[in-house]
NUBANU-816581 format. One line per field, with one value per residue (C-alpha): residue in three letters; z, y, x; residue number from 1. Coordinates in steps of 0.1 Angstrom, whole numbers, plus 5000, padded with zeros to 4 digits. Last residue first. Layout:
numar = c(ALA | ...)
c3 = c(Z | ...)
c2 = c(Y | ...)
c1 = c(X | ...)
kolza = c(NUM | ...)
This chain:
numar = c(LEU | LEU | ILE | CYS | ALA | ILE | ILE | SER | GLY | LEU | SER | LEU | PHE | ILE | LEU | SER | PHE | VAL | VAL | SER | LEU | LEU | THR | VAL | SER | SER | LEU | ILE | ARG | GLY | LYS | ASP | LYS | ARG | MET | VAL | MET | GLY | GLU | ILE | ILE | ALA | SER | ASN | MET | VAL | ILE | ILE | TYR | PHE | SER | LEU | LEU | ILE | GLN | GLY | PHE | MET | LYS | ARG | TRP | GLY | ALA | GLY | MET | ALA | MET | MET | ARG | VAL | ILE | GLY | GLY | ALA | ILE | SER | ALA | LEU | ASN | VAL | LEU | ILE | ILE | THR | VAL | LEU | PRO | ALA | VAL | PHE | ILE | THR | SER | ALA | ARG | PHE | ASP | PHE | LYS | GLY | GLU | HIS | TYR | LEU | LYS | ILE | GLN | GLU | ASP | ASP | ALA | VAL | LYS | ASN | THR | THR | LEU | PHE | SER | ALA | LYS | ARG | LEU | SER | LEU | LYS | LYS | LEU | ILE | ALA | ASP | LEU | SER | GLY | TYR | LEU | HIS | CYS | THR | VAL | SER | LYS | ILE | MET | TRP | ILE | ARG | GLN | GLU | ASN | ILE | TRP | THR | HIS | ILE | PRO | ARG | GLY | THR | ILE | LEU | VAL | GLU | GLN | LEU | HIS | LYS | SER | LEU | THR | SER | LEU | PHE | ILE | PHE | LEU | PHE | VAL | SER | PHE | TYR | PRO | ASP | SER | VAL | LEU | SER | HIS | TRP | LYS | ALA | SER | LEU | THR | SER | LEU | HIS | HIS | CYS | LEU | VAL | LEU | SER | ALA | PRO | LEU | LEU | SER | SER | PRO | VAL | ILE | PHE | VAL | LEU | ASN | ARG | LEU | PHE | GLN | PRO | ARG | SER | PRO | ALA | VAL | TYR | ALA | SER | LYS | TRP | GLY | LYS | CYS | GLN | LEU | THR | PHE | GLY | THR | LEU | PHE | ASP | GLU | ALA | VAL | SER | ASP | TYR | LEU | PHE | SER | ALA | GLU | LYS | GLY | TRP | LYS | THR | HIS | ASP | GLU | TYR | SER | CYS | SER | ALA | LEU | VAL | LYS | ALA | GLU | GLU | LEU | LEU | MET | ASN | SER | TYR | GLU | GLY | ASP | ASN | ASN | LEU | ASN | LEU | LYS | TYR | ASN | GLN | HIS | LEU | SER | LYS | ILE | PHE | GLU | ASN | SER | PRO | GLY | PHE | SER | ASN | LYS | LEU | VAL | ARG | LEU | ASP | ILE | GLY | LYS | GLN | ILE | SER | SER | GLY | CYS | LEU | ALA | GLU | ARG | LYS | ILE | TYR | PHE | ASN | THR | GLY | SER | LEU | VAL | PRO | GLY | ARG | LEU | GLY | ASP | LEU | GLY | THR | TRP | LEU | ILE | VAL | PHE | ILE | SER | ARG | LEU | GLU | SER | ASP | TYR | ILE | ASP | ASN | LYS | SER | ILE | ASP | HIS | PHE | THR | GLN | PRO | PHE | GLN | VAL | PHE | ALA | PHE | SER | PRO | SER | MET | LEU | VAL | ASN | ILE | ALA | GLY | ALA | LYS | PHE | HIS | HIS | SER | GLN | SER | ILE | ARG | LYS | GLU | ARG | SER | VAL | TYR | ILE | LEU | LEU | PRO | MET | LYS | ILE | GLN | ASP | GLU | GLN | LEU | GLU | GLU | LYS | SER | CYS | GLU | GLN | ILE | VAL | GLU | ILE | CYS | SER | PRO | HIS | ASP | CYS | ALA | ILE | HIS | VAL | GLY | ILE | ASP | MET | PHE | LYS | SER | ASP | LYS | ARG | ALA | ARG | THR | ALA | ARG | GLU | LYS | PHE | LEU | GLU | TYR | LYS | GLU | LYS | ILE | LYS | ARG | ARG | GLU | GLU | MET | PHE | GLU | SER | THR | LYS | SER | ASP | SER | TYR | ASP | GLU | GLU | THR | ARG | SER | PHE | TYR | VAL | GLU | PRO | CYS | ARG | ILE | LYS | ILE | ASP | TYR | ARG | ARG | CYS | PHE | THR | LEU | TRP | TRP | ARG | ALA | PHE | LYS | TRP | ALA | GLU | LYS | MET | GLY | HIS | LEU | THR | ILE | ALA | TYR | GLY | GLY | GLU | ASP | SER | LEU | TYR | VAL | HIS | LEU | LYS | ASP | PRO | PRO | TYR | ASP | LEU | THR | MET | ALA | LEU | LEU | LEU | THR | ASN | MET)
c3 = c(5548 | 5523 | 5515 | 5550 | 5557 | 5523 | 5538 | 5573 | 5559 | 5538 | 5567 | 5586 | 5557 | 5555 | 5592 | 5594 | 5568 | 5583 | 5616 | 5602 | 5585 | 5621 | 5633 | 5605 | 5614 | 5649 | 5646 | 5654 | 5682 | 5669 | 5683 | 5718 | 5734 | 5737 | 5751 | 5724 | 5687 | 5696 | 5723 | 5699 | 5676 | 5704 | 5711 | 5679 | 5696 | 5719 | 5691 | 5667 | 5694 | 5704 | 5665 | 5668 | 5699 | 5692 | 5659 | 5672 | 5704 | 5684 | 5672 | 5704 | 5723 | 5712 | 5698 | 5721 | 5708 | 5739 | 5756 | 5726 | 5699 | 5725 | 5727 | 5691 | 5682 | 5707 | 5695 | 5661 | 5666 | 5682 | 5653 | 5628 | 5647 | 5649 | 5610 | 5603 | 5626 | 5605 | 5571 | 5580 | 5588 | 5554 | 5534 | 5560 | 5552 | 5583 | 5614 | 5634 | 5657 | 5675 | 5711 | 5727 | 5748 | 5725 | 5696 | 5709 | 5719 | 5687 | 5668 | 5692 | 5686 | 5648 | 5623 | 5592 | 5569 | 5550 | 5528 | 5489 | 5475 | 5438 | 5412 | 5386 | 5362 | 5367 | 5346 | 5323 | 5334 | 5350 | 5366 | 5383 | 5397 | 5408 | 5426 | 5439 | 5456 | 5471 | 5486 | 5504 | 5512 | 5522 | 5545 | 5555 | 5557 | 5570 | 5601 | 5608 | 5603 | 5625 | 5654 | 5650 | 5649 | 5681 | 5701 | 5693 | 5703 | 5736 | 5741 | 5747 | 5719 | 5723 | 5687 | 5703 | 5718 | 5687 | 5666 | 5695 | 5697 | 5657 | 5657 | 5690 | 5670 | 5641 | 5662 | 5678 | 5645 | 5630 | 5658 | 5662 | 5626 | 5629 | 5661 | 5648 | 5616 | 5643 | 5653 | 5688 | 5684 | 5660 | 5623 | 5615 | 5593 | 5568 | 5585 | 5613 | 5583 | 5565 | 5598 | 5606 | 5567 | 5567 | 5537 | 5514 | 5513 | 5484 | 5499 | 5526 | 5517 | 5531 | 5563 | 5583 | 5564 | 5571 | 5608 | 5616 | 5635 | 5609 | 5622 | 5616 | 5599 | 5609 | 5588 | 5595 | 5627 | 5652 | 5656 | 5621 | 5599 | 5563 | 5541 | 5508 | 5472 | 5443 | 5406 | 5383 | 5357 | 5379 | 5411 | 5389 | 5381 | 5419 | 5426 | 5401 | 5404 | 5446 | 5441 | 5413 | 5435 | 5415 | 5387 | 5350 | 5352 | 5359 | 5377 | 5350 | 5320 | 5304 | 5304 | 5325 | 5297 | 5267 | 5247 | 5225 | 5249 | 5277 | 5271 | 5269 | 5306 | 5308 | 5337 | 5310 | 5293 | 5326 | 5332 | 5300 | 5308 | 5343 | 5324 | 5303 | 5333 | 5347 | 5317 | 5313 | 5351 | 5347 | 5378 | 5399 | 5383 | 5377 | 5374 | 5368 | 5341 | 5345 | 5351 | 5320 | 5324 | 5326 | 5287 | 5279 | 5299 | 5282 | 5248 | 5256 | 5229 | 5251 | 5274 | 5258 | 5222 | 5224 | 5239 | 5210 | 5184 | 5202 | 5197 | 5226 | 5229 | 5265 | 5288 | 5297 | 5278 | 5300 | 5328 | 5335 | 5368 | 5378 | 5366 | 5385 | 5417 | 5440 | 5476 | 5500 | 5530 | 5514 | 5489 | 5502 | 5475 | 5474 | 5499 | 5494 | 5469 | 5497 | 5531 | 5532 | 5527 | 5563 | 5576 | 5553 | 5568 | 5601 | 5616 | 5585 | 5576 | 5608 | 5628 | 5603 | 5626 | 5620 | 5637 | 5642 | 5681 | 5686 | 5725 | 5728 | 5708 | 5680 | 5678 | 5660 | 5636 | 5613 | 5582 | 5573 | 5552 | 5516 | 5493 | 5467 | 5440 | 5421 | 5407 | 5374 | 5369 | 5375 | 5397 | 5366 | 5373 | 5407 | 5396 | 5371 | 5393 | 5421 | 5398 | 5361 | 5347 | 5325 | 5300 | 5294 | 5331 | 5329 | 5349 | 5346 | 5371 | 5403 | 5415 | 5439 | 5444 | 5474 | 5464 | 5498 | 5516 | 5523 | 5559 | 5581 | 5601 | 5576 | 5568 | 5535 | 5518 | 5516 | 5480 | 5481 | 5448 | 5435 | 5466 | 5461 | 5425 | 5409 | 5388 | 5377 | 5352 | 5341 | 5357 | 5358 | 5387 | 5415 | 5398 | 5402 | 5437 | 5446 | 5446 | 5458 | 5494 | 5491 | 5479 | 5509 | 5535 | 5560 | 5556 | 5552 | 5588 | 5595 | 5578 | 5591 | 5628 | 5620 | 5610 | 5638 | 5661 | 5645 | 5648 | 5684 | 5688 | 5668 | 5695 | 5725 | 5712 | 5706 | 5742 | 5755 | 5737 | 5751 | 5783 | 5778 | 5773 | 5792 | 5822 | 5808 | 5778 | 5791 | 5812 | 5783 | 5776 | 5748 | 5721 | 5703 | 5691 | 5676 | 5656 | 5644 | 5628 | 5631 | 5664 | 5664 | 5668 | 5663 | 5680 | 5648 | 5624 | 5639 | 5646 | 5609 | 5594 | 5615 | 5604 | 5565 | 5574 | 5585 | 5550 | 5531 | 5552 | 5544 | 5506 | 5511 | 5527 | 5497 | 5473 | 5495 | 5497 | 5457 | 5453 | 5425 | 5440 | 5437 | 5449 | 5443 | 5470 | 5456 | 5479 | 5461 | 5480 | 5458 | 5464 | 5500 | 5510 | 5528 | 5565 | 5560 | 5574 | 5542 | 5546 | 5579 | 5569 | 5543 | 5570 | 5588 | 5561)
c2 = c(8525 | 8497 | 8490 | 8483 | 8461 | 8441 | 8438 | 8425 | 8402 | 8386 | 8384 | 8363 | 8341 | 8331 | 8329 | 8308 | 8287 | 8280 | 8272 | 8249 | 8227 | 8223 | 8215 | 8188 | 8169 | 8174 | 8148 | 8159 | 8134 | 8099 | 8078 | 8088 | 8117 | 8144 | 8179 | 8200 | 8197 | 8174 | 8198 | 8226 | 8212 | 8206 | 8239 | 8247 | 8262 | 8283 | 8293 | 8306 | 8325 | 8342 | 8352 | 8364 | 8386 | 8399 | 8415 | 8428 | 8444 | 8460 | 8494 | 8498 | 8487 | 8516 | 8514 | 8527 | 8506 | 8487 | 8476 | 8476 | 8466 | 8438 | 8427 | 8425 | 8409 | 8380 | 8374 | 8374 | 8351 | 8328 | 8333 | 8323 | 8294 | 8281 | 8287 | 8267 | 8237 | 8232 | 8239 | 8214 | 8185 | 8179 | 8183 | 8162 | 8132 | 8121 | 8105 | 8133 | 8113 | 8137 | 8131 | 8128 | 8099 | 8077 | 8085 | 8080 | 8045 | 8036 | 8050 | 8028 | 7996 | 8001 | 8013 | 7997 | 8017 | 8037 | 8060 | 8058 | 8082 | 8099 | 8119 | 8140 | 8148 | 8175 | 8207 | 8208 | 8244 | 8233 | 8205 | 8229 | 8249 | 8220 | 8205 | 8241 | 8243 | 8206 | 8215 | 8246 | 8231 | 8197 | 8216 | 8251 | 8252 | 8216 | 8222 | 8254 | 8238 | 8209 | 8232 | 8247 | 8215 | 8201 | 8232 | 8229 | 8190 | 8203 | 8222 | 8191 | 8176 | 8177 | 8190 | 8223 | 8227 | 8221 | 8247 | 8272 | 8271 | 8278 | 8304 | 8319 | 8317 | 8335 | 8363 | 8365 | 8374 | 8394 | 8417 | 8419 | 8432 | 8455 | 8468 | 8471 | 8493 | 8518 | 8525 | 8527 | 8491 | 8506 | 8494 | 8462 | 8445 | 8434 | 8413 | 8400 | 8392 | 8373 | 8352 | 8347 | 8334 | 8308 | 8286 | 8288 | 8260 | 8235 | 8198 | 8175 | 8139 | 8131 | 8148 | 8117 | 8103 | 8132 | 8130 | 8095 | 8072 | 8064 | 8054 | 8020 | 8021 | 8015 | 8014 | 8014 | 8037 | 8034 | 8067 | 8069 | 8096 | 8097 | 8123 | 8125 | 8134 | 8152 | 8146 | 8176 | 8173 | 8198 | 8175 | 8147 | 8172 | 8179 | 8140 | 8132 | 8161 | 8152 | 8116 | 8118 | 8141 | 8129 | 8148 | 8141 | 8115 | 8110 | 8080 | 8066 | 8080 | 8115 | 8116 | 8087 | 8061 | 8085 | 8057 | 8063 | 8042 | 8027 | 7994 | 8004 | 8001 | 7966 | 7957 | 7954 | 7927 | 7912 | 7910 | 7891 | 7866 | 7864 | 7858 | 7832 | 7814 | 7815 | 7805 | 7773 | 7766 | 7770 | 7770 | 7791 | 7824 | 7836 | 7874 | 7885 | 7912 | 7927 | 7965 | 7969 | 7978 | 7943 | 7937 | 7964 | 7946 | 7911 | 7930 | 7945 | 7969 | 8001 | 8019 | 8052 | 8043 | 8008 | 8023 | 8045 | 8016 | 7991 | 8018 | 8030 | 8016 | 8010 | 8033 | 8025 | 8057 | 8079 | 8083 | 8056 | 8072 | 8080 | 8048 | 8028 | 8044 | 8054 | 8037 | 8058 | 8049 | 8068 | 8094 | 8121 | 8124 | 8158 | 8167 | 8172 | 8195 | 8219 | 8207 | 8179 | 8204 | 8214 | 8181 | 8181 | 8209 | 8204 | 8169 | 8154 | 8182 | 8200 | 8165 | 8158 | 8125 | 8122 | 8157 | 8145 | 8150 | 8134 | 8135 | 8114 | 8089 | 8069 | 8030 | 8023 | 8053 | 8071 | 8085 | 8095 | 8073 | 8073 | 8040 | 8022 | 8002 | 7970 | 7941 | 7936 | 7948 | 7989 | 7977 | 7983 | 8023 | 8020 | 8017 | 8039 | 8065 | 8056 | 8066 | 8071 | 8042 | 8065 | 8046 | 8040 | 8027 | 8002 | 7992 | 7964 | 7963 | 7944 | 7929 | 7900 | 7890 | 7877 | 7860 | 7860 | 7827 | 7803 | 7795 | 7768 | 7742 | 7714 | 7723 | 7737 | 7717 | 7727 | 7733 | 7772 | 7789 | 7793 | 7815 | 7837 | 7848 | 7860 | 7889 | 7902 | 7928 | 7929 | 7944 | 7978 | 8000 | 7977 | 7956 | 7986 | 7989 | 7957 | 7921 | 7899 | 7897 | 7873 | 7844 | 7851 | 7848 | 7874 | 7887 | 7852 | 7849 | 7877 | 7862 | 7830 | 7843 | 7866 | 7836 | 7816 | 7844 | 7843 | 7805 | 7810 | 7837 | 7815 | 7785 | 7809 | 7825 | 7788 | 7781 | 7812 | 7808 | 7772 | 7787 | 7807 | 7847 | 7877 | 7881 | 7867 | 7888 | 7920 | 7892 | 7879 | 7910 | 7933 | 7934 | 7903 | 7925 | 7951 | 7927 | 7907 | 7934 | 7922 | 7939 | 7932 | 7894 | 7879 | 7845 | 7823 | 7850 | 7861 | 7827 | 7814 | 7847 | 7842 | 7803 | 7809 | 7843 | 7823 | 7805 | 7837 | 7860 | 7833 | 7840 | 7876 | 7875 | 7857 | 7878 | 7912 | 7890 | 7890 | 7926 | 7939 | 7978 | 7993 | 7965 | 7966 | 7943 | 7932 | 7919 | 7904 | 7899 | 7889 | 7849 | 7861 | 7876 | 7909 | 7914 | 7925 | 7896 | 7901 | 7938 | 7933 | 7904 | 7928 | 7956 | 7932 | 7923)
c1 = c(0974 | 0966 | 1000 | 1007 | 0977 | 0989 | 1023 | 1012 | 0989 | 1012 | 1036 | 1008 | 0998 | 1036 | 1041 | 1010 | 1024 | 1056 | 1038 | 1012 | 1043 | 1057 | 1021 | 1022 | 1057 | 1043 | 1014 | 0981 | 0968 | 0950 | 0975 | 0976 | 0999 | 0971 | 0979 | 0996 | 0985 | 0954 | 0942 | 0946 | 0926 | 0900 | 0898 | 0879 | 0853 | 0872 | 0897 | 0871 | 0852 | 0886 | 0895 | 0859 | 0860 | 0895 | 0886 | 0854 | 0871 | 0902 | 0889 | 0869 | 0894 | 0919 | 0952 | 0979 | 1007 | 1013 | 0981 | 0958 | 0981 | 0995 | 0963 | 0957 | 0990 | 0983 | 0946 | 0955 | 0986 | 0961 | 0938 | 0970 | 0975 | 0943 | 0937 | 0969 | 0960 | 0929 | 0947 | 0973 | 0947 | 0933 | 0964 | 0982 | 0963 | 0942 | 0951 | 0933 | 0912 | 0891 | 0883 | 0849 | 0860 | 0832 | 0853 | 0886 | 0877 | 0861 | 0893 | 0916 | 0894 | 0896 | 0870 | 0861 | 0835 | 0862 | 0843 | 0846 | 0867 | 0853 | 0870 | 0862 | 0890 | 0912 | 0924 | 0893 | 0885 | 0852 | 0871 | 0896 | 0869 | 0847 | 0879 | 0889 | 0853 | 0854 | 0885 | 0876 | 0841 | 0863 | 0888 | 0884 | 0845 | 0842 | 0861 | 0840 | 0809 | 0821 | 0828 | 0795 | 0776 | 0797 | 0788 | 0752 | 0754 | 0770 | 0738 | 0717 | 0693 | 0655 | 0647 | 0634 | 0671 | 0691 | 0668 | 0669 | 0708 | 0709 | 0687 | 0708 | 0741 | 0728 | 0711 | 0746 | 0764 | 0735 | 0735 | 0773 | 0773 | 0746 | 0760 | 0794 | 0778 | 0764 | 0801 | 0808 | 0823 | 0847 | 0848 | 0869 | 0846 | 0867 | 0894 | 0869 | 0847 | 0872 | 0881 | 0846 | 0840 | 0866 | 0855 | 0826 | 0803 | 0803 | 0805 | 0804 | 0803 | 0840 | 0831 | 0831 | 0856 | 0881 | 0877 | 0880 | 0853 | 0828 | 0796 | 0778 | 0744 | 0710 | 0681 | 0643 | 0648 | 0617 | 0602 | 0593 | 0613 | 0593 | 0602 | 0579 | 0591 | 0574 | 0575 | 0571 | 0598 | 0617 | 0611 | 0628 | 0658 | 0662 | 0666 | 0687 | 0710 | 0709 | 0715 | 0741 | 0765 | 0796 | 0781 | 0782 | 0756 | 0722 | 0705 | 0680 | 0669 | 0673 | 0715 | 0725 | 0709 | 0698 | 0715 | 0750 | 0769 | 0751 | 0766 | 0801 | 0810 | 0797 | 0770 | 0744 | 0766 | 0768 | 0731 | 0724 | 0750 | 0729 | 0697 | 0709 | 0721 | 0688 | 0672 | 0695 | 0685 | 0649 | 0627 | 0650 | 0656 | 0623 | 0616 | 0583 | 0572 | 0537 | 0552 | 0569 | 0606 | 0615 | 0608 | 0637 | 0659 | 0656 | 0655 | 0691 | 0698 | 0701 | 0677 | 0671 | 0676 | 0666 | 0629 | 0627 | 0634 | 0610 | 0580 | 0563 | 0526 | 0528 | 0545 | 0584 | 0598 | 0577 | 0606 | 0629 | 0636 | 0603 | 0588 | 0616 | 0600 | 0627 | 0633 | 0658 | 0685 | 0714 | 0722 | 0698 | 0675 | 0663 | 0634 | 0597 | 0577 | 0567 | 0555 | 0584 | 0609 | 0602 | 0609 | 0641 | 0656 | 0649 | 0654 | 0673 | 0697 | 0700 | 0704 | 0734 | 0734 | 0776 | 0781 | 0817 | 0816 | 0785 | 0783 | 0756 | 0775 | 0763 | 0766 | 0732 | 0736 | 0709 | 0705 | 0669 | 0645 | 0639 | 0627 | 0645 | 0636 | 0647 | 0623 | 0637 | 0672 | 0680 | 0710 | 0733 | 0722 | 0733 | 0770 | 0768 | 0755 | 0781 | 0811 | 0803 | 0821 | 0845 | 0863 | 0904 | 0909 | 0882 | 0856 | 0830 | 0801 | 0804 | 0770 | 0764 | 0729 | 0708 | 0674 | 0653 | 0654 | 0626 | 0625 | 0644 | 0628 | 0629 | 0665 | 0678 | 0707 | 0741 | 0755 | 0751 | 0761 | 0724 | 0717 | 0746 | 0732 | 0768 | 0772 | 0807 | 0817 | 0854 | 0881 | 0903 | 0901 | 0897 | 0925 | 0949 | 0936 | 0950 | 0933 | 0961 | 0953 | 0922 | 0940 | 0968 | 0941 | 0943 | 0908 | 0896 | 0903 | 0880 | 0850 | 0857 | 0856 | 0826 | 0807 | 0819 | 0809 | 0774 | 0769 | 0778 | 0752 | 0724 | 0732 | 0730 | 0696 | 0682 | 0691 | 0675 | 0645 | 0639 | 0643 | 0614 | 0614 | 0600 | 0619 | 0653 | 0656 | 0675 | 0695 | 0710 | 0732 | 0730 | 0756 | 0739 | 0711 | 0737 | 0760 | 0729 | 0708 | 0676 | 0664 | 0626 | 0629 | 0596 | 0608 | 0600 | 0609 | 0642 | 0656 | 0644 | 0660 | 0693 | 0697 | 0696 | 0712 | 0746 | 0751 | 0744 | 0768 | 0795 | 0787 | 0785 | 0820 | 0836 | 0819 | 0835 | 0870 | 0869 | 0869 | 0852 | 0860 | 0824 | 0807 | 0769 | 0752 | 0716 | 0687 | 0660 | 0625 | 0596 | 0603 | 0608 | 0577 | 0582 | 0593 | 0625 | 0650 | 0674 | 0683 | 0695 | 0720 | 0734 | 0739 | 0753 | 0778)
kolza = c(541 | 540 | 539 | 538 | 537 | 536 | 535 | 534 | 533 | 532 | 531 | 530 | 529 | 528 | 527 | 526 | 525 | 524 | 523 | 522 | 521 | 520 | 519 | 518 | 517 | 516 | 515 | 514 | 513 | 512 | 511 | 510 | 509 | 508 | 507 | 506 | 505 | 504 | 503 | 502 | 501 | 500 | 499 | 498 | 497 | 496 | 495 | 494 | 493 | 492 | 491 | 490 | 489 | 488 | 487 | 486 | 485 | 484 | 483 | 482 | 481 | 480 | 479 | 478 | 477 | 476 | 475 | 474 | 473 | 472 | 471 | 470 | 469 | 468 | 467 | 466 | 465 | 464 | 463 | 462 | 461 | 460 | 459 | 458 | 457 | 456 | 455 | 454 | 453 | 452 | 451 | 450 | 449 | 448 | 447 | 446 | 445 | 444 | 443 | 442 | 441 | 440 | 439 | 438 | 437 | 436 | 435 | 434 | 433 | 432 | 431 | 430 | 429 | 428 | 427 | 426 | 425 | 424 | 423 | 422 | 421 | 420 | 419 | 418 | 417 | 416 | 415 | 414 | 413 | 412 | 411 | 410 | 409 | 408 | 407 | 406 | 405 | 404 | 403 | 402 | 401 | 400 | 399 | 398 | 397 | 396 | 395 | 394 | 393 | 392 | 391 | 390 | 389 | 388 | 387 | 386 | 385 | 384 | 383 | 382 | 381 | 380 | 379 | 378 | 377 | 376 | 375 | 374 | 373 | 372 | 371 | 370 | 369 | 368 | 367 | 366 | 365 | 364 | 363 | 362 | 361 | 360 | 359 | 358 | 357 | 356 | 355 | 354 | 353 | 352 | 351 | 350 | 349 | 348 | 347 | 346 | 345 | 344 | 343 | 342 | 341 | 340 | 339 | 338 | 337 | 336 | 335 | 334 | 333 | 332 | 331 | 330 | 329 | 328 | 327 | 326 | 325 | 324 | 323 | 322 | 321 | 320 | 319 | 318 | 317 | 316 | 315 | 314 | 313 | 312 | 311 | 310 | 309 | 308 | 307 | 306 | 305 | 304 | 303 | 302 | 301 | 300 | 299 | 298 | 297 | 296 | 295 | 294 | 293 | 292 | 291 | 290 | 289 | 288 | 287 | 286 | 285 | 284 | 283 | 282 | 281 | 280 | 279 | 278 | 277 | 276 | 275 | 274 | 273 | 272 | 271 | 270 | 269 | 268 | 267 | 266 | 265 | 264 | 263 | 262 | 261 | 260 | 259 | 258 | 257 | 256 | 255 | 254 | 253 | 252 | 251 | 250 | 249 | 248 | 247 | 246 | 245 | 244 | 243 | 242 | 241 | 240 | 239 | 238 | 237 | 236 | 235 | 234 | 233 | 232 | 231 | 230 | 229 | 228 | 227 | 226 | 225 | 224 | 223 | 222 | 221 | 220 | 219 | 218 | 217 | 216 | 215 | 214 | 213 | 212 | 211 | 210 | 209 | 208 | 207 | 206 | 205 | 204 | 203 | 202 | 201 | 200 | 199 | 198 | 197 | 196 | 195 | 194 | 193 | 192 | 191 | 190 | 189 | 188 | 187 | 186 | 185 | 184 | 183 | 182 | 181 | 180 | 179 | 178 | 177 | 176 | 175 | 174 | 173 | 172 | 171 | 170 | 169 | 168 | 167 | 166 | 165 | 164 | 163 | 162 | 161 | 160 | 159 | 158 | 157 | 156 | 155 | 154 | 153 | 152 | 151 | 150 | 149 | 148 | 147 | 146 | 145 | 144 | 143 | 142 | 141 | 140 | 139 | 138 | 137 | 136 | 135 | 134 | 133 | 132 | 131 | 130 | 129 | 128 | 127 | 126 | 125 | 124 | 123 | 122 | 121 | 120 | 119 | 118 | 117 | 116 | 115 | 114 | 113 | 112 | 111 | 110 | 109 | 108 | 107 | 106 | 105 | 104 | 103 | 102 | 101 | 100 | 99 | 98 | 97 | 96 | 95 | 94 | 93 | 92 | 91 | 90 | 89 | 88 | 87 | 86 | 85 | 84 | 83 | 82 | 81 | 80 | 79 | 78 | 77 | 76 | 75 | 74 | 73 | 72 | 71 | 70 | 69 | 68 | 67 | 66 | 65 | 64 | 63 | 62 | 61 | 60 | 59 | 58 | 57 | 56 | 55 | 54 | 53 | 52 | 51 | 50 | 49 | 48 | 47 | 46 | 45 | 44 | 43 | 42 | 41 | 40 | 39 | 38 | 37 | 36 | 35 | 34 | 33 | 32 | 31 | 30 | 29 | 28 | 27 | 26 | 25 | 24 | 23 | 22 | 21 | 20 | 19 | 18 | 17 | 16 | 15 | 14 | 13 | 12 | 11 | 10 | 9 | 8 | 7 | 6 | 5 | 4 | 3 | 2 | 1)
């Protein structure tokens, strides 16, 4: 709800600012939380505007001590700040208490996948009168699109397309976090993308949509269909049968939900029709107009398609972040958005390129390997990051390669063969104290599914066995060091960079450690892989 409160404090005329929250699950607790946030926002917005507060995320603002303001603010300000902080603590207490309330506990996953559309204007639901010293509030709207098990809802793209109502737009900024550690073990900052790649693409046609923190022109999403003089039947073929929605596409359209209660109710009912699963049937919705379907990566597909049509994008990264998110503190959730890069390249290369150290091909391989690492290190240093950022990024790249990239590739293949339907998992945004503590101590939280952790442990065990086997062959079986050096070097590099996994298996006793059952299962997998490798090696020899 801090993100919601931050959006409502934007320095923009409140009568023109409409804040929408799209609830993918349709949970009653989310709607209740919005109502509680709106009550607190009336006091918070007034406080921010009156004292020109720059940090407008209340959780971040109140985490600072009073001493930070004592030199520059008056006693009146300090007293007002104390009162607002008390209201914020009461707001958090009510929200926490509501999560334990039985009337919010009966909404399960089966309901989240099968529920009608729900649209509610929070401002109109409040019966409390506006105080004289309080400013006018922006419009706050809750939207939950209809979901039916028998019909595709097109994941995030479907939810975003429902929000293409009057005065809705996006703007792009980099992804930033207010609680990120200097030792960002999960590479949540995505430095290589937002600092290097997107800045470089800004000199071309601009970067693709990044899935978060962006605004986008409705004209770009709607295409040429919203130009004047277009036949009404053509518009309905593109955008569906809603006359009110088609009227809203024109630039001179103005939304008014406050003056006429009957008209407001009519618009809300019309919006519920737009949020139904079947509204877009037999239209160009999701195909040519709006965010595109047929992909769970709707942002990338839509942005790429717009650029193919001639549109350009711009990357804006001001020194003061425009959006700040809460960090995800657990391994699988932090890697969930990653997709499609091949898995264990280093082990594959070590098996294929087993040339002698004196062989010319080995020197070529070694040059490419070291130059790649050096180039990455240089990019890290020129962006002002320390060396441990380079280590973290190398480690996360390897972890992604054998987990999300591997499973993402398999999922895409199975979907192409019609053996699996497209699926989308939302990222858990709630972190407990133990997860936060582990993150700031620089320790991975391995409380994840076995299918995620087992490949990591298996790769480490295989490489440990490879090093041991290579040393034995060199010392006891007479294999020359020139033949084994390259393979041992790569396995050693993998183990050193991923020492956190070994630590999680052997040394750690906290809740975030790797379970013994997962380690035992990985030992079995490792023995199977090593046995298959030995059989294949004997056949080839």
